[in-house]
Backbone as CSV, one residue per row, in Angstrom:
resi,resn,N_x,N_y,N_z,CA_x,CA_y,CA_z,C_x,C_y,C_z
1,MET,-7.741,32.293,-1.083,-6.998,31.114,-1.480,-6.539,30.319,-0.256
2,GLN,-6.019,31.049,0.728,-5.542,30.387,1.941,-6.707,29.743,2.694
3,GLN,-7.843,30.410,2.722,-9.019,29.857,3.405,-9.514,28.593,2.707
4,ARG,-9.475,28.591,1.389,-9.892,27.415,0.628,-8.948,26.249,0.900
5,MET,-7.654,26.548,0.973,-6.664,25.509,1.260,-6.886,24.913,2.648
6,LEU,-7.159,25.770,3.619,-7.405,25.288,4.976,-8.683,24.462,5.054
7,SER,-9.685,24.824,4.273,-10.925,24.037,4.288,-10.696,22.651,3.683
8,VAL,-9.851,22.551,2.663,-9.500,21.246,2.091,-8.721,20.425,3.110
9,VAL,-7.772,21.053,3.802,-6.987,20.361,4.832,-7.910,19.859,5.937
10,ASP,-8.834,20.699,6.386,-9.771,20.288,7.434,-10.699,19.175,6.955
11,TRP,-11.106,19.238,5.687,-11.955,18.191,5.122,-11.224,16.847,5.127
12,LEU,-9.928,16.859,4.741,-9.137,15.626,4.753,-8.893,15.121,6.167
13,ALA,-8.615,16.043,7.089,-8.264,15.656,8.451,-9.480,15.234,9.273
14,ALA,-10.677,15.446,8.757,-11.876,15.118,9.536,-12.056,13.617,9.715
15,ARG,-11.701,12.832,8.705,-11.896,11.386,8.773,-10.683,10.664,8.181
16,PRO,-10.093,9.734,8.936,-8.969,8.961,8.392,-9.358,8.136,7.169
17,LEU,-10.597,7.643,7.135,-11.043,6.862,5.988,-11.054,7.706,4.720
18,ARG,-11.481,8.950,4.842,-11.487,9.875,3.707,-10.057,10.135,3.233
19,LEU,-9.158,10.364,4.172,-7.754,10.585,3.820,-7.169,9.354,3.135
20,GLY,-7.479,8.172,3.658,-6.990,6.938,3.053,-7.492,6.763,1.633
21,PHE,-8.758,7.110,1.389,-9.321,6.997,0.046,-8.633,7.964,-0.919
22,VAL,-8.462,9.207,-0.486,-7.822,10.208,-1.342,-6.375,9.809,-1.634
23,LEU,-5.660,9.358,-0.603,-4.275,8.922,-0.790,-4.207,7.726,-1.731
24,THR,-5.139,6.796,-1.591,-5.188,5.631,-2.484,-5.384,6.060,-3.931
25,MET,-6.301,6.980,-4.172,-6.567,7.420,-5.540,-5.379,8.185,-6.130
26,VAL,-4.749,9.043,-5.320,-3.583,9.796,-5.797,-2.450,8.833,-6.157
27,VAL,-2.201,7.863,-5.291,-1.128,6.895,-5.534,-1.445,6.022,-6.746
28,LEU,-2.702,5.628,-6.902,-3.081,4.808,-8.056,-2.856,5.560,-9.366
29,LEU,-3.307,6.802,-9.418,-3.107,7.597,-10.635,-1.624,7.862,-10.895
30,ALA,-0.870,8.133,-9.829,0.576,8.364,-9.989,1.274,7.099,-10.475
31,THR,0.881,5.952,-9.953,1.491,4.688,-10.374,1.214,4.417,-11.837
32,TRP,-0.032,4.562,-12.245,-0.356,4.350,-13.656,0.357,5.355,-14.548
33,PHE,0.475,6.599,-14.098,1.196,7.595,-14.891,2.669,7.200,-15.032
34,ILE,3.288,6.796,-13.929,4.713,6.433,-13.969,4.931,5.206,-14.845
35,GLN,4.116,4.165,-14.645,4.338,2.914,-15.374,3.939,3.008,-16.843
36,LEU,2.789,3.608,-17.117,2.262,3.573,-18.483,2.687,4.762,-19.337
37,VAL,2.762,5.959,-18.737,3.069,7.156,-19.531,4.551,7.501,-19.443
38,LEU,5.023,7.741,-18.235,6.410,8.191,-18.077,7.408,7.139,-18.552
39,LEU,7.336,5.928,-17.970,8.284,4.883,-18.352,7.841,4.115,-19.596
40,GLY,6.588,4.251,-19.976,6.098,3.546,-21.159,6.213,4.340,-22.444
41,LEU,6.004,5.672,-22.353,5.984,6.485,-23.564,7.045,7.582,-23.582
42,VAL,7.216,8.282,-22.472,8.105,9.447,-22.458,9.573,9.030,-22.467
43,VAL,9.945,8.175,-21.539,11.336,7.704,-21.472,11.363,6.173,-21.413
44,PRO,10.976,5.516,-22.498,10.930,4.044,-22.470,12.309,3.404,-22.300
45,GLN,13.369,4.144,-22.578,14.715,3.586,-22.399,15.060,3.415,-20.920
46,TRP,14.304,4.045,-20.031,14.504,3.884,-18.592,13.665,2.754,-18.022
47,SER,12.931,2.055,-18.880,12.010,1.013,-18.444,12.481,-0.355,-18.915
48,ASP,11.971,-1.379,-18.251,12.280,-2.750,-18.670,11.257,-3.276,-19.668
49,GLY,10.352,-2.422,-20.118,9.316,-2.829,-21.052,7.965,-3.044,-20.394
50,TYR,7.946,-3.104,-19.072,6.696,-3.299,-18.328,6.390,-2.125,-17.414
51,GLY,7.091,-1.016,-17.577,6.874,0.140,-16.722,7.619,0.063,-15.407
52,LEU,8.630,-0.787,-15.348,9.435,-0.950,-14.142,10.853,-0.470,-14.395
53,VAL,11.484,0.027,-13.333,12.849,0.522,-13.452,13.791,-0.676,-13.553
54,PRO,14.618,-0.754,-14.618,15.522,-1.896,-14.758,16.662,-1.835,-13.744
55,GLY,17.230,-3.006,-13.475,18.338,-3.087,-12.544,17.904,-3.149,-11.085
56,GLN,16.605,-3.201,-10.833,16.066,-3.299,-9.475,15.516,-4.714,-9.263
57,ASP,15.241,-5.031,-8.007,14.651,-6.333,-7.688,13.294,-6.543,-8.339
58,VAL,12.569,-5.457,-8.573,11.202,-5.582,-9.083,11.147,-6.276,-10.444
59,GLY,12.172,-6.102,-11.241,12.195,-6.774,-12.539,12.189,-8.281,-12.388
60,GLY,12.985,-8.798,-11.456,13.005,-10.234,-11.188,11.715,-10.732,-10.580
61,PHE,11.144,-9.943,-9.654,9.863,-10.318,-9.063,8.792,-10.427,-10.135
62,ASN,8.754,-9.434,-11.026,7.743,-9.401,-12.074,7.952,-10.526,-13.082
63,ARG,9.194,-10.756,-13.490,9.480,-11.821,-14.457,9.019,-13.173,-13.920
64,LEU,9.385,-13.470,-12.673,8.995,-14.743,-12.069,7.476,-14.844,-11.915
65,ALA,6.838,-13.735,-11.538,5.378,-13.739,-11.388,4.687,-13.988,-12.717
66,MET,5.197,-13.400,-13.780,4.593,-13.612,-15.104,4.769,-15.061,-15.555
67,GLU,5.948,-15.638,-15.277,6.168,-17.043,-15.624,5.219,-17.945,-14.848
68,ARG,5.078,-17.682,-13.556,4.184,-18.493,-12.721,2.721,-18.317,-13.129
69,ALA,2.343,-17.115,-13.511,0.973,-16.887,-13.980,0.696,-17.676,-15.251
70,ALA,1.700,-17.749,-16.135,1.545,-18.546,-17.358,1.415,-20.032,-17.012
71,LEU,2.165,-20.498,-16.018,2.042,-21.896,-15.576,0.667,-22.159,-14.967
72,ILE,0.159,-21.210,-14.203,-1.174,-21.363,-13.614,-2.224,-21.429,-14.732
73,GLU,-2.049,-20.586,-15.732,-2.972,-20.578,-16.869,-2.939,-21.912,-17.609
74,ALA,-1.735,-22.488,-17.747,-1.589,-23.726,-18.508,-1.967,-24.970,-17.710
75,HIS,-1.589,-25.013,-16.419,-1.740,-26.249,-15.636,-2.717,-26.142,-14.469
76,GLY,-3.304,-24.971,-14.257,-4.234,-24.806,-13.146,-3.519,-24.316,-11.889
77,TRP,-4.309,-24.172,-10.832,-3.795,-23.567,-9.603,-2.835,-24.464,-8.838
78,SER,-2.689,-25.699,-9.247,-1.700,-26.562,-8.589,-0.281,-26.093,-8.887
79,ALA,-0.097,-25.263,-9.915,1.223,-24.730,-10.258,1.588,-23.499,-9.432
80,TRP,0.651,-22.981,-8.654,0.914,-21.770,-7.867,1.736,-22.087,-6.629
81,GLU,2.652,-21.209,-6.302,3.456,-21.294,-5.079,3.376,-19.960,-4.360
82,LEU,3.346,-19.996,-3.036,3.305,-18.753,-2.273,4.634,-18.017,-2.347
83,ARG,5.743,-18.755,-2.296,7.059,-18.126,-2.312,7.964,-18.779,-3.371
84,PRO,7.700,-18.554,-4.649,8.599,-19.132,-5.655,9.981,-18.495,-5.563
85,GLU,10.988,-19.346,-5.527,12.390,-18.918,-5.362,12.581,-18.059,-4.113
86,GLY,11.713,-18.252,-3.113,11.821,-17.521,-1.854,11.255,-16.111,-1.875
87,TRP,10.576,-15.740,-2.940,10.044,-14.387,-3.077,8.524,-14.410,-2.909
88,GLY,8.053,-13.991,-1.760,6.624,-13.959,-1.494,5.880,-13.002,-2.387
89,VAL,6.516,-11.882,-2.717,5.853,-10.901,-3.577,5.576,-11.497,-4.954
90,SER,6.455,-12.357,-5.446,6.215,-12.996,-6.746,5.055,-13.973,-6.672
91,GLY,4.887,-14.632,-5.536,3.749,-15.532,-5.366,2.431,-14.783,-5.378
92,VAL,2.388,-13.661,-4.650,1.162,-12.843,-4.630,0.905,-12.262,-6.017
93,LEU,1.950,-11.736,-6.646,1.795,-11.168,-7.995,1.322,-12.214,-8.998
94,SER,1.885,-13.415,-8.930,1.492,-14.445,-9.902,0.023,-14.815,-9.742
95,ALA,-0.455,-14.893,-8.498,-1.877,-15.186,-8.285,-2.743,-14.050,-8.833
96,TRP,-2.328,-12.801,-8.576,-3.099,-11.659,-9.074,-3.065,-11.611,-10.599
97,TYR,-1.880,-11.857,-11.177,-1.765,-11.862,-12.637,-2.638,-12.955,-13.257
98,ALA,-2.713,-14.116,-12.599,-3.538,-15.205,-13.126,-5.026,-14.846,-13.068
99,LEU,-5.407,-14.065,-12.060,-6.814,-13.683,-11.915,-7.198,-12.491,-12.790
100,THR,-6.239,-11.599,-13.072,-6.548,-10.379,-13.817,-5.811,-10.349,-15.146
101,HIS,-4.696,-9.649,-15.174,-3.894,-9.477,-16.389,-2.421,-9.497,-15.985
102,PRO,-1.564,-10.208,-16.703,-0.156,-10.310,-16.294,0.681,-9.077,-16.649
103,ALA,0.448,-8.008,-15.904,1.220,-6.774,-16.083,1.239,-6.019,-14.758
104,PRO,2.334,-5.316,-14.461,2.416,-4.593,-13.187,1.323,-3.554,-12.987
105,TRP,0.827,-2.927,-14.060,-0.212,-1.919,-13.892,-1.503,-2.527,-13.352
106,ALA,-1.710,-3.836,-13.563,-2.907,-4.497,-13.057,-2.858,-4.668,-11.542
107,PHE,-1.658,-4.708,-10.971,-1.508,-4.852,-9.517,-1.522,-3.499,-8.813
108,ALA,-1.485,-2.420,-9.573,-1.428,-1.070,-8.988,-2.574,-0.764,-8.033
109,PRO,-3.828,-1.182,-8.290,-4.888,-0.893,-7.317,-4.635,-1.528,-5.950
110,VAL,-4.074,-2.720,-5.932,-3.772,-3.385,-4.655,-2.683,-2.619,-3.918
111,GLN,-1.634,-2.250,-4.640,-0.551,-1.472,-4.029,-1.069,-0.155,-3.489
112,ALA,-1.884,0.529,-4.266,-2.409,1.822,-3.853,-3.295,1.686,-2.623
113,LEU,-4.091,0.629,-2.567,-4.950,0.412,-1.406,-4.113,0.146,-0.149
114,MET,-3.060,-0.632,-0.287,-2.183,-0.882,0.867,-1.515,0.417,1.315
115,TYR,-1.068,1.221,0.375,-0.385,2.470,0.697,-1.349,3.472,1.325
116,GLY,-2.543,3.583,0.764,-3.541,4.507,1.307,-3.981,4.108,2.703
117,THR,-4.172,2.816,2.928,-4.535,2.329,4.260,-3.423,2.602,5.257
118,SER,-2.183,2.374,4.847,-1.044,2.656,5.727,-0.987,4.133,6.081
119,GLY,-1.205,4.992,5.098,-1.209,6.432,5.363,-2.308,6.840,6.319
120,ALA,-3.499,6.261,6.153,-4.611,6.574,7.053,-4.311,6.120,8.478
121,LEU,-3.674,4.967,8.617,-3.336,4.471,9.956,-2.265,5.334,10.616
122,VAL,-1.259,5.747,9.843,-0.227,6.637,10.389,-0.859,7.954,10.827
123,PHE,-1.729,8.516,9.983,-2.417,9.756,10.330,-3.246,9.586,11.603
124,CYS,-3.965,8.478,11.693,-4.815,8.220,12.852,-3.984,8.156,14.138
125,LEU,-2.846,7.501,14.082,-1.976,7.413,15.264,-1.431,8.773,15.659
126,ILE,-0.943,9.527,14.701,-0.374,10.845,15.001,-1.467,11.792,15.500
127,ARG,-2.649,11.708,14.924,-3.753,12.560,15.365,-4.129,12.267,16.808
128,ARG,-4.143,10.983,17.178,-4.467,10.623,18.561,-3.371,11.064,19.522
129,LEU,-2.125,11.013,19.071,-1.016,11.411,19.946,-0.951,12.921,20.142
130,THR,-1.190,13.666,19.072,-1.063,15.125,19.163,-2.373,15.813,19.495
131,GLY,-3.496,15.235,19.072,-4.783,15.876,19.269,-5.044,17.019,18.296
132,LYS,-4.200,17.147,17.282,-4.336,18.230,16.305,-4.447,17.630,14.902
133,PRO,-5.665,17.448,14.412,-5.844,16.790,13.109,-5.159,17.516,11.953
134,ARG,-5.241,18.833,11.955,-4.659,19.590,10.846,-3.148,19.384,10.774
135,TRP,-2.473,19.447,11.902,-1.029,19.286,11.933,-0.612,17.838,11.745
136,SER,-1.496,16.922,12.055,-1.176,15.501,11.890,-1.050,15.108,10.424
137,LEU,-1.636,15.899,9.534,-1.485,15.626,8.102,-0.033,15.760,7.643
138,LEU,0.765,16.493,8.397,2.183,16.630,8.033,2.903,15.283,8.060
139,ALA,2.385,14.336,8.849,2.997,13.009,8.899,2.851,12.269,7.577
140,ILE,1.898,12.678,6.762,1.651,12.024,5.472,2.536,12.597,4.363
141,LEU,3.051,13.798,4.549,3.842,14.443,3.489,5.014,13.599,2.988
142,PRO,5.803,12.940,3.861,6.886,12.111,3.303,6.387,10.988,2.399
143,MET,5.151,10.562,2.592,4.594,9.511,1.739,4.265,10.021,0.344
144,LEU,4.253,11.353,0.164,3.928,11.937,-1.134,5.155,12.460,-1.875
145,LEU,6.328,12.325,-1.280,7.545,12.771,-1.957,7.792,11.937,-3.210
146,PRO,8.428,12.503,-4.226,8.689,11.739,-5.456,9.506,10.464,-5.219
147,THR,10.401,10.487,-4.243,11.204,9.289,-3.974,10.354,8.151,-3.420
148,ALA,9.205,8.454,-2.833,8.316,7.409,-2.321,7.720,6.582,-3.452
149,ALA,7.794,7.094,-4.672,7.260,6.356,-5.818,8.005,5.045,-6.031
150,LEU,9.252,4.962,-5.584,9.969,3.689,-5.678,9.293,2.633,-4.819
151,LEU,8.571,3.054,-3.805,7.854,2.113,-2.947,6.496,1.752,-3.523
152,TYR,5.710,2.751,-3.932,4.335,2.454,-4.331,4.149,2.217,-5.830
153,ALA,5.049,2.683,-6.669,4.840,2.558,-8.116,5.516,1.324,-8.711
154,GLN,6.209,0.554,-7.900,6.869,-0.647,-8.358,6.408,-1.802,-7.462
155,PRO,6.036,-2.943,-8.012,5.550,-4.051,-7.168,6.706,-4.689,-6.389
156,HIS,6.942,-4.178,-5.210,8.098,-4.588,-4.409,7.641,-5.133,-3.068
157,ARG,8.472,-5.967,-2.465,8.135,-6.553,-1.161,8.126,-5.513,-0.051
158,ASP,8.809,-4.382,-0.263,8.829,-3.339,0.766,7.432,-2.790,1.038
159,MET,6.562,-2.793,0.034,5.194,-2.331,0.245,4.466,-3.238,1.231
160,PHE,4.668,-4.539,1.105,4.026,-5.486,2.019,4.580,-5.325,3.435
161,ILE,5.871,-5.059,3.540,6.483,-4.852,4.855,5.944,-3.576,5.491
162,PHE,5.867,-2.503,4.724,5.345,-1.231,5.235,3.891,-1.383,5.684
163,PHE,3.086,-2.046,4.870,1.683,-2.255,5.197,1.531,-3.110,6.456
164,GLY,2.273,-4.188,6.523,2.204,-5.062,7.692,2.681,-4.380,8.959
165,LEU,3.725,-3.570,8.839,4.247,-2.864,10.006,3.245,-1.840,10.532
166,THR,2.597,-1.101,9.640,1.601,-0.132,10.111,0.402,-0.835,10.735
167,LEU,-0.009,-1.975,10.175,-1.098,-2.731,10.785,-0.715,-3.230,12.174
168,ALA,0.519,-3.725,12.318,0.965,-4.238,13.607,1.051,-3.121,14.647
169,ILE,1.620,-1.983,14.262,1.730,-0.866,15.206,0.347,-0.375,15.608
170,PHE,-0.553,-0.266,14.646,-1.910,0.172,14.956,-2.622,-0.834,15.859
171,GLY,-2.419,-2.126,15.605,-3.016,-3.158,16.449,-2.502,-3.113,17.875
172,TRP,-1.207,-2.954,18.027,-0.638,-2.845,19.378,-1.121,-1.581,20.071
173,TRP,-1.276,-0.518,19.322,-1.779,0.729,19.912,-3.216,0.551,20.391
174,LEU,-4.046,-0.141,19.588,-5.419,-0.409,20.006,-5.444,-1.253,21.282
175,MET,-4.567,-2.253,21.344,-4.512,-3.083,22.549,-4.091,-2.257,23.757
176,ALA,-3.131,-1.382,23.583,-2.682,-0.539,24.695,-3.797,0.390,25.157
177,GLN,-4.598,0.898,24.230,-5.716,1.756,24.603,-6.753,0.993,25.416
178,ARG,-7.014,-0.251,25.055,-8.021,-1.051,25.752,-7.549,-1.487,27.131
179,ILE,-6.280,-1.684,27.294,-5.762,-2.103,28.601,-5.983,-1.012,29.631
180,ARG,-5.951,0.234,29.234,-6.175,1.352,30.161,-7.626,1.461,30.593
181,MET,-8.540,0.855,29.845,-9.969,0.950,30.156,-10.342,-0.074,31.227
182,PRO,-11.443,0.171,31.976,-11.901,-0.827,32.929,-12.408,-2.082,32.208
183,MET,-12.322,-3.201,32.876,-12.735,-4.472,32.280,-14.219,-4.438,31.928
184,GLY,-14.591,-5.151,30.903,-15.979,-5.228,30.473,-16.057,-5.746,29.051
185,LYS,-17.252,-5.721,28.476,-17.436,-6.224,27.116,-16.635,-5.418,26.100
186,SER,-16.643,-4.098,26.253,-15.911,-3.276,25.290,-14.414,-3.531,25.372
187,TRP,-13.926,-3.866,26.560,-12.502,-4.156,26.735,-12.127,-5.419,25.973
188,ILE,-12.924,-6.461,26.137,-12.643,-7.733,25.456,-12.768,-7.562,23.944
189,LEU,-13.799,-6.853,23.501,-13.979,-6.609,22.070,-12.815,-5.802,21.502
190,GLY,-12.416,-4.757,22.214,-11.296,-3.933,21.752,-9.990,-4.686,21.738
191,LEU,-9.755,-5.517,22.748,-8.520,-6.282,22.799,-8.454,-7.285,21.656
192,SER,-9.557,-7.952,21.393,-9.561,-8.924,20.301,-9.441,-8.231,18.946
193,SER,-10.055,-7.043,18.792,-9.907,-6.335,17.511,-8.478,-5.811,17.356
194,GLY,-7.855,-5.399,18.439,-6.464,-4.961,18.364,-5.540,-6.096,17.983
195,MET,-5.784,-7.275,18.545,-4.955,-8.426,18.205,-5.165,-8.871,16.759
196,SER,-6.387,-8.676,16.257,-6.653,-9.081,14.873,-5.906,-8.198,13.873
197,TRP,-5.617,-6.946,14.235,-4.830,-6.073,13.373,-3.401,-6.568,13.263
198,CYS,-2.928,-7.236,14.296,-1.550,-7.751,14.278,-1.531,-8.974,13.426
C-alpha cells in the first residue's frame, strides 16, 4: 500500500503540467459537488439558491453578473462592462454567463483551471528551490484543505488575485533565472517569456 502511494506521488511530482491537470479536475468536481449537491440538495437552506454561500460578497457578484448577462442577451455586447459597480469579477462572470449559461456552476471550469495552474506554478517554484519533487508536493496540501473551497468553489475576486499573483511571481522567477545566464538568444527569449508571465 505504501509503495503504491509513493508511486502515485512520484507520478504526480514528475511533471507540473500533470499535477496542474489533476488539481484542476479535483477542484472542478469538488466545486460542482459543493454547488450542485451539497448546497443544492443536501443543505439548500445554507445556499442562496445558486449554490453560493449567502451573506458573502459572491452573492452580489453573481446577482450583478446575471443581470448584466440578461442585458447582454437583450441588447447585445454594447451592454457589457468590464467593471460594473467597480466589480471586475462581475464583468468577467457576466461575459461568461452570456456566452454559456447564467449560473455559477458554468464558471466552475474556468475557476478550476486558474486554481490548477496556480497550484502547478507553486509546485514548480518549490521543486526548483528544494530540488526534491516528492517533498515539494507538500506545498500543494494547503490548497486542498476544506477551507480552500471558499476560494475555488465560489466565483470570487480572490481567485483572480491568487492566479495573477502566482503568474507574476513565476514570471519574475523566470526573469531572475535568465539574468544569471550568459547573454545570447536563449537569454532574450527567456527574459521576454518571463516578462509575458507578469
